[in-house]
N, C-alpha and C positions, 0 to 999 in steps of 0.2 A: 454359495455353491450353485452350479447350473442345474436347473430343473429339467429333467428329461421329459420327453413327450409321453403322454398317456397312451393307453391301449387303443383309444379311439372308440367310435360307436360300434356296438355289437354288430357283427357282420350280417346277421339276419335283418337288421334295421337299415342296412345300406342299400336301400331299394327305393324306387320312386314312389311306391305306395306309402313310404314313411312321410313323404311330403303331403300326401293327399288324405290318407285314412285317419291319422290321429286328430288333425284339426277338425275334420268333418264330424268325427265321433264326439270330440269335445264340445263342438257347437250343439250337437244333438243332446248331450248331457246337460249343457248349460240352459238350453231352451225349455227344459221341463220346469224350470222355476217360474216361467211366465204364467202358464195356467194355474200353477200353485199359488202364485201371488194374487191373481184374480180371485181365486176361491177364498183365500184368507181375507182379502179386502171385502168380499161379499159378506163374510161372517161379521167382521169387525164393524162394518157400516150398517149391518142388519138389512142389507139389500140382497137377500139370499139368492135370488134368481137372476138379478140384473147382470151378473158377471159372465154368464154362460155365453151369450151371443158374441160379445167382443173377444172372448177367449177362444172361440172355435177356430178362427184363422191361425192363432198361435199353436193350438193343439195340432192342427193339420201340418203346420211348419215343423213342429217337433217330430211328428210321425214320419214326415218325409226325410228330414235330415238324419235323425237317429237311425231309422231303418236303412237309409243309404250307407251310413257309417258302418253299421253292423255287416252289411253285405260287402262293403269294401274290404272289411277285415277278412271275410271269406275268400275274396279274390286274392288278397295278399297272401293268405295261407296257401292257396292253391298254387300260386306262382313261385313263392319263395321258400316254403317249408316242405319237408320231405316225408310227412306222415301219409301222404297220398290222398288228398281230398281237399275240401273247402270248409268242412265243419267237423270237429272232433268232440263236441260237447265238453270242451275244456272249461274249467271253472271261470276263467277270465272272459271267455267268449259268452258263457251263460250270464255273467254279471252285466253284460251290455244288452243281451237279448231280453232278459226279464223285464226291465223298466219299459222297454218298447212295447212288449205285449200288454202290460198294464196301462200304458199311455193310450194304446189303440182301443182297449176296452173302455177307458174313460172318455175318449173321443166319441164313441158310439152312444154312451149313456148321455153325454152332453147334447148330442143330436136329438136323442129321444126327448129330453127336456125342452129343447128349443122348439120342437114340433108339437109336443103333447103335454108339456108342463108336469111331467112325471120323471121319476128316477133321479131327482136332484140330490138326494142324500147319498146314493151310491156314486154319483158323479163327484161329490166332494171327497169321498173315501178314495176313489181310484186316482183322481188327479193328485191328491196328497200323497198317496202311496207311491205313485210313479216317481215323484221327486225324492221321497225318503229312500226309495230303492237305489236311486242314483248315488246318494250319500253312502248307502250300505255297500254298493259296488265299489266305490272309491276306497272304502275301508278294506274290503276284501283284497283288492289289487295292490294297495300301497302299504298295508300293515305287515306284509310278509307271511300272513297266516296260510296263504296258498302256495308258499314258495316251493314245497316239496310235492305238490299235487297238480301243478300247472306247468305246461311247457313254456309259459311266459316267464317263469322263474323270478317273480318279483321278490325282493328281499326287504326285510324290515329296515326302514330308513330312520327309525326313531320317532315316527310320526303317529304311532298307534294311539297314544294318549290324546294327542290333539284331535285326531280323527274321531275318536269316540266322543270326546266332549262336544265337538262341532255337530256330530250326528245327533247326540243326545239333546242338544238345545232345540233343534228343529223338531225332533220327535215329541218332546214335551210341549213345545209351542203348538204344534199341529193337533196333537191328541187333546190337549186341554181346551183349545178353541172349539173343536168339534164336540167334545163332551159337554161344555158349558152351554152351547147354543143348539145342540142337536134337536131338542124339542121344539125349537122355533123354526127349524127348516121346514118349508111347506112339503106336505106329503099328499099323495093322491090315493084315496081309498078305492077308487074305481079299478076293477080288474081289467087288464088288457085283453082284447079279443085274440084268440089263437090265430085268427086269419088277419092279424094286423102286423104291420112292419115293425112297430115298436116292441112287440112281444118277442119276435125272433132276434131283433137287435140286442135285446136284453139277455136272451139265452146265449147269443154269441159272445157278448161281453163276459158272461159267467164262465163260458168254456175257455176263453182266453185267460181269465184270471186263474182258473184251475190249472191250466197248462203252465202258467208262470209259477204257481205255488209248487207244483211238482218239481220243476227245474231248480228253483231256489232252495227247496228243501234238500235235494241231493247235493247241490253245490255247497250248502252250509254245514255239511257233516263235521268238518273241522271246527267250525264255530260252535256247534252244539256240544261237541266233546270238550272244548275249552270252557264253555259256560258250566258244564257239568263238573269239571275239575274245580272251577272256582267256587261253586256252591259247596262242594264237598270240603274244600279247605276252610271256608268261612264258617260252616255250620257243624263240621265234624261228621256229617252224614256220609253215607256211601251209596250215592245214587248209581244204580246199575246201568248207566248210559255210557257206552263206549262203542259208538258206531264205526263201522269200517266202510271205506269206499267200495262201490260194487266192483266185482272182479272183471266184468265186461261192461264198462260204462255205456258204450254205444247201444248194446242190446237192452240195457236197463232203461235208458231214456226212450228208446223207440217203442218199448212196450206200451207206454201210455201216450207218447207224443204223436205217434202215427194216427191212433183213433181221434185224438184231439184235432189234429190237422184235417182229417177227413170230415169231421163235423163242421169245422170252420168253413171249409170249402163248400160244403153242402148249403150252409146258411147263406154264404155269399152268393151262391148260385140262384136260390129262389127268393132271397130277401128283397131284391129289387122289383120282383113281380108283385109284391104286396104293397098296399097303401096304408097310410096311417089311419088309425081308428078302426076301420073295417074294410075288408076286400070281398069282392064277389067270388064265392067258392068255385062256381063252375068256370068262370073266366080264368081264375088262378090255375086250376088243374089243366085247362086247355093249353095255357102258356107253358106249363111244366113239360108237357109232351114235346113241345117244339125243341127244347134243349135236351131233355133226358133221353129220348130215343136215339138221336145221333150220338150222344155221349156214350150210351151203352154199346152201340155198334163200334165206335172207335175204341172203346175199352177192350172189347173182344179182339179186334184186329191187332191192336198194339200188344196186348198180352200174348197173343199167339206169335206175333212177329218177334217179340223180345224174349219169348220163353219165360214169361212171368207167371209164377205159380203161387206165391205167397198171397193168401186171401186178403190180408190187411192192406198190402200194397195195391192189389187190384181194386179194392174199395176206394182207397185214396185216389187212384188214377181216375176212377169213374167220377167221384165227386169233384175233382179238380177240372176234368174236362167239362163236366156239367157247369161249373162256375164260369169257365171260359165262354162256353156257348150261350149260357143264360145271359150273362152280362153283355156278350156281343149282340144278342138279340135286343136287349134294352137300348144299347147304343144305336143300333139300326133304327129302332122306333123313334128315338130322339132326333136322329138326323133327318128322318122323313118329315118330322114336325119342325125342323130347323131350330131345335133347342140344343145346340152344341154345348152351351154353358152348363148343362145339367148332367153331363156324362162323366165328370171326374171320378165319382165313386165307382161307377162301372169299370172305368179304365184301371183304377187302382185294384179292384177285385180281380180283374183279368191278370194283371201283373203278379198279384199274390198267387193265383192259381198256376200260372206258368212257372213261378219259382218252385212250387211244390212238385209239378210235373218233371221239371228239369232235375231237381234233387232226387226225386224218386227213381227215375230211369238211370241217371248217371251213377248214383250210389248203389241202387238196388241191383243194377245189371252191369256194374263195372267188372272188367275181366283182367286179372293179372296174367300177363303173357310170358313173364320171365320165370317159367316153371323149371325147377332144378331136376330135370329128367335124368341127369347123370348121377344123382344122389351124392354130389360132392359135399364135403363138410364145409359149409360156407362160413368163412371167417367173420366173427363179430355178430353172428346171428344165433341167438340162444334157443328160441322156441322152435318146435317142429314146424309150425306154420311159416315162420320166417325162413327157416332152412329150405322149405319147399318153394317159397315165392321169390327167392333171390337166385339169380343166374350168374355163374362165373364166366367171365370173358377174358381169354388170354389175348394179348396184343396180336393183331393181324390174323387171328384165327376165327373165322365166321361161325356163328351158331344159328340155329333155327329157333325162332320165337313166333309161334302161330304162323301168320302169313308172311312174316318178315325174315330175311337173312340179316343178322346184326353182327357188326364187326367193331371191335375196339381198335380204332385207327391210331390215335396218338393222344398225347397230353401236352399242354403248354401252360407255362406260368406267366400270369400277368398281374403284377403287384403281389397281393396276397391271395389272389384267386387262381386255383389250379383247374383249368378247363380240360374236359375230356371230349375228344371228338369221337362220337358214336355214329357209325354209318348204318342206316336202315335201307334195305332193298326189298321190294315186293315183286314177286314174279307171278305172272299168270300161269295157268296149267300148261305144261309142255313148252314153256317159253324159255329161251336162253338169255335174253336180255331183260333187264328189270323194267316193269311198267312204272315203277316209282322208285326214286333214289333221293334220299335226303339225309342230312347230318343233324344230329342234336348235340348240344354242348352244355350238359349239366356240369356244375362245378362244385368244388369244395374249397374251404379256406385252408391255406397252407401256412403253418407257423414255421418260419425259416429258422428260428432259434431252436425250437424243440424238434423240428422235423416231423410234425404231426399234422394230420388233416382233421377238419371238423366242419360243422355246419353245412352239410350238403344241401345244395339248392338244385331243384329240378329244371329241366327244359322240356318243352311241350311242342309237339307238332299239332297245329290246329286245323281241323276240317270243319265243315258246316255241321256234319252229323256226328262227329266224335272228336276226341283228343287222344293223342298218344303221349302219355306222361311218363317221363324217365328220370330217375335220380340214382346217384351213386350211393351204395351202402357200405362199401369197403374198398380199399385199394392197397397195393403193396407200398411199403415205406421204403423209398429209394435211398434213404440215408443209413439204413441198417447194413451191417457187415455182410449179411446174407445176400444183399443185392449187389455188392461190389465185386469186381473181378480183378484177380491178381494174375497177370499174364506172366508165365514163367518158362514156356516151352515153344520152340519154333521149328517148323519143318519147311524144307525147300522142295518145290516140285517144278518140273519143266513140263508144261502142258500144251496141248493143241486144242483148237476149236472143236467142240463136240466131245471132248474127252471127259470121262468120268473117273474121279479118284475117290478112294475111301480113306478118310482120315478118322481113325478111331470109330466112333458111332455115327459119324456124319458122312453123308454121300454128297459129293460136290460135283456139279456138272458145269463145264465151261460152255455156256449157251451161245455166247457171241463175243466178238472182238470189234471194237469201234475205233476208228482213227479220225481225227479232226485236225485241220490245219488252220492256223490263224496268224495274225500279224500284230506284233507289239512294238513299242518304241525301240526295243532292243533288237528287233529283227523278227525272223520267222519263229513261230511257236507250233509245236506238234503235241497233240494229246492222244494218248492211247488208253482205252478203258476196256476192262474185262467185265462181262456180265456173268455172274455166278449164281446158280440156283443151289441152295444148301438145304438139305432136309435131314431130320433125325428120325424119320419114320412116322412122326405125328405132325410136326410143324414144318412148314416150308418158308424159307426166307430168301430174299434176293440181296446180294452184295455186289457193289460196283467199284472195285479198286481201280485206280488209274495212276498214270504218271504224265508229267508235262516235261517236254524237252525244249529248252531254250539254249540254242547254240550247243555247247558241249556240256551244259548243266542239266541234270535230270532231277526233277522234284517229284517224289512219290506222294500220292494222296491215298492214305489207307482207308479201308472200309471196315466197320465194326458191326458185328451182330451180337449185341450185348447179351441177349437172352441165351445164346449158345456159348458164350464165353470164347468167341472167336474174333480174330482180326485178320484182315487180308491185306498184303502189300504186293502190288504189281511192280516188280523191280527192273525188269529188262525184257527185251524182245530180240529174237534172232530171225530176221526176215527170210534168210536163206532156208532155214529149217522149218519156219512157221511155228517156232516154239516160243513160249512165254514163261518167264521165270516168276513163279508165284510163291510168296512166302506166307505160310499159315502160322499165325501166332495163337497159341492155345493157353487158356487159363481155366480156373475153376468155373463150373457152370453155376450161375447165380440163381436166386429165386426168380422165376419168370415174372415178367411184367403182366399183372392181371388186375382186373377190377371185379367187383360184384355189383350188380345193379338190379333195380326193381322197375319193371315197366308195366303200366296199367293203361287199359283202354277205357275211357269214360264216354259212353254213348250219349249223344244229345245233351251234353252239358251246356251248350250255347242257349238252350231254352231257358235255363236258370238265369243266365246273365241278361238275356233279352227281357225276361220277366222283371228283373230288378229295375231296368230302365223304365219299363212300362208302369210299374207300380209308383215309382217316384214321379213320373209324369202325371199320373192320376191324382196323387196328392197335391201336386202343384196346381192342376186345373181346379180342383175343389177349393184350394186356398184362395186362388185368384177370384173365383166366383164369390166366395164369402166376403172377401174384402170389398168387392164391388157392391154387394148387397148392403154392407155396413155404411159405405159412403153414400149410397142412395138414401138410406134411412136417416143418416145424419143431415144430409142436404134438405130432405123434406121436413125435418124437425127444426131446421134453421140453425144447426150447430156448425 
């Protein structure tokens, strides 16, 4: 028998980010194994510290690629998904972020050991944990355990057992290796000076680890419940563990993650001012003023300009600006001394701080402009918040949304994608012509067989300082009986230009009559067109019925206003009387063509994307420098 075509790739995956994001993220996942293998080799060969220096370039590569992959996922979500943003603390998003946080913490402790021969034990733990968390993330996303709590909707492919065994092998291997040789790993008894770089790098690694622990604990609620159920079944106990996901996940994550981010930005800001071993206190505090005072002034100005009131966000803004200015000062000093190769860390820190600033302002000060001021009952939106933030647009009927006049113009089907043409116009005060006029084309996927729409994808108008983000949340189903028109009654009118006729509840004005003459292969051709303005008191539509005269043959071209349940046929003209025979065909009035949409303004979101590029560049610069240093070392050693 003939095998029919499958359903094809999920529509949300039919995006060019599908070609870019998953391979980059997979490479980031895979590259965590290299520092892990170096660490295990150091234990097994009992060369406990020798692995760190050659592993640092790989750790930098892993941080660059995995971080880029995570941020690409945010860009994909922003462009293709309709939740309205770039990060939703979804479990699958978290499962890729947590290993990166641990890997970055491990990178910093490795740098400490490379410079001070301390923190080797914690470097072993963090490098190993980063790799094991990659295996755990794979289990979370491919076992189906998050299928009902993640928008990614992964289902169980029957791999749960294999994934658990695979993960278990590496957990046992790593834990046993560390346990057997832990006492042999060199440790430093000397306490770090509080004014040393290594002290604050270690504190930063600790904060990154606590941040990751908080995220993975909330992400693993389903796993914790499953483990509890398993223990109860095997032992007959009744452990009182039945955790539920937070009612407001975003607020729950932000409660701790914002303070963690502020601390990380603060350490990244002043850490570069410190030296290893010990720094001069007076010189250190003088340098702090160079960055902290301008950062404080900018924080006040930006907070006032963006109407920012949340003290946590204001603190995060200050520490992020401090990180940008502090590391910028470090780069300036290096460039004065012609030491460009040493600036990679400062560039990466600036990128990280810009990401925080962009996310803070774009998310903290985003503005929903599609406010339901008419209090319509918005179809498909259950919560009061969603009812308030979704606007109903009837076709060809403009509505006001903040500074814009927005009109649902048309829709068009291309393959399985149903595109909507949404016109935005912005008028200056007392201006009759728009200062700005553009169209957005968000789309939904249309199932021809079922006549249903799904998977809305947004469209965005990009500016340097903001984005106007728009997506469809509901639309009329044009296959339903309520949308169809059955024409059953007709009326004949003889009208003149400028005449107004009343047909039931419709007021019809003959605005103009146009005649055109042309030539075809069969001789002269004449075309006559009536321009009709039709209103029902609320909506106004234009219809242009016409007829073509070729010789003695007259061919009418009817015009339909579907939403009104009206058709118009221009059937004849009497030049002597200046009268036109107009036939109005009337049917039932269908459900009007409408959509509901959500529109959001994200201010300064480009700062986030710029920061992503800058951070990746900083990682690359540091990696390149470390590779050069290794080559010089190997050359001088005759290797």
